[in-house]
N, C-alpha and C positions, 0 to 999 in steps of 0.2 A: 510656515514652518515646513522644512523638507523632511523626508522620511528618516534620515539619520538623526535629526533632532527629536523626532517623535519616539524612536526606539530608545533613545537615551534615557527617557523617563520610565521605561519599563524595567522592572526588576527581573533579571534572568533567573530561571529555576536552576538551582545548583545541582551538580551531579549527585551528591549523596541524597538529596531530597528526591530526585528523579528515581534513583536506584531503589531507595526505600519504598517509594510509592509503587514502583513496578513489582517489587517482591510482595508487598501487601496485596496489591491487586491480583497478581497471579495466584497467590495462596487462596484468596477469597473465591476466585473463579474455579479453582480445583475443588474447594469445598462445595460450592454451588452446583458444580457438575455432578459430583457424587450424590448430593441431595436430590437433584432432578432424576438421576438414574434410579434412585430408590423410591421416589414418590410420584413421578408422573404416571398417568394411566397409559396403558398400551395403545389405546385409540382415543381420538379426540376430534370433535366436529368443530372446525374453525368457522366463526361467523363472517370473517372478512377474507376468505380464501382467495377470491378473485382480486381484491385490492392488494393482497400480499404479492401475488404472482405478477400482476400488471405493474405494480410499483417497482418490483425488482427489475423487470424488463425495461421499464421506463428509465430507471437509474442507469442501467447498462447502456441504453441508447445515448443518454446525456454524456456519460463517460467516453463512449466510443466517438461521438461527435467532437468532443474536446480533444481526444486523441488524434483524430483526423486533422483538426485544425493545427494542433501542435506539431504533428509530423509534416504537414504541408509547409508550415512556416519555420520548421527546424528549430523549435524552441526546446530548451532543456526541460521544461515542465512536462514534456512528452513522457519522461520516465515515470513521473507520478501518475499520469493518466494510464500508462501501460500497466503499471503495477496494480492500480485500482481495477482496471478492466480485467486483468488476468485473475485477480482474486474474486471478482464478481462472477466470472465464468466458472470457477471452481465451486463457489457457493451455489450457483444455479445447478451445476451438475449434481452436487451432493443432495440438494433438496429434491431435484427431479427424481433421482434414484430412490432416495429413502422415503419419499412420500407417495411413490407410485403404487397404484393398486396392483395386485398380483398379476393381472393380465397385461399391465403396462410396463412392468419392470424391464422386459427385454428391449422395448423401444427406448426407454429412458437410458438404459445402459449403453445401447448403441449410439445414441445421441451424445452421451457423455464421452465415450471412447473415440468417436469419429470427429466430433465438432468441438465440444466445450473444453476438454482437457488439452487437446493439441493447440487450440487457440490460446489457452492460458499459458502453455509452455512457450509458444512463440512470443507472446507479449512479454513474459518475464525475461526471455533471452534478449529481446529488443531493448528493454529497459536497461538491462545489465550492460549491453554493448554501448548504449548512449551515455550512460553514467561513466563507464570506463573510458570511452573515447573523449568525452568532455574533460574529464580529469587529466588525462594524459596530455591533451593539447594545452590546457591551462598550465599544467606543471612545467612543460617545456618552455612555454612563453614566459612564465614567471621566474624560473630558475636557470634556464638555458642548459638543462641537462635532462637525461631521460628520467621519467617518473618511476619512483619505486613501486613495488607491488601494491595494488589497491588493498589487498588483504592485510598489509602491514601498516597502512595509513591510519593514523589516529584521528578521532574527531577532535577538532580544536576546542580548547577550554574557553571559558568566559574571558580569562585574562588574555589569551591569544586573540580573541575577537576584539577586545578593547584596544590592544596594541595595533591591530590591523586598521581599525577605524581611525586611530590617532595618526598613524603613518599616512593613511589615505587623505585625511583632512589637511595635512600640512604640505 
């Protein structure tokens, strides 16, 4: 069984279900964040502090190695790794600064400003450029005319995807 046959059996999540789930999830996160702000203690001793930081850095290494591989081989998955890596740099900067002891805040801020935030911005920009470039090339090849603005492009519906699969199969 090839991949197209496998995906045929999967029921796609409909747009209203996805949007409803997103609204409910976001609302719950807002309530949870307010609860945490009101209830969490000002200080807390973490039992697995080293594991948390080494785990985050190890995950960053894995993502950056995947990013390197995808950049070297010019794979479109590069964008996913770049966005993941950028987000991890921002998370690292946030927790470096917000968990630093008073004597370490200056060093953490400097590292965030000089290394982590600029690295994140570069990776977000590279991801955006790769997505936009891939879309434009694909569009010109598919339609033989310039691509419309990426911001106006709509995500295809499940019906559009079904039609595309049917056209490709024939």
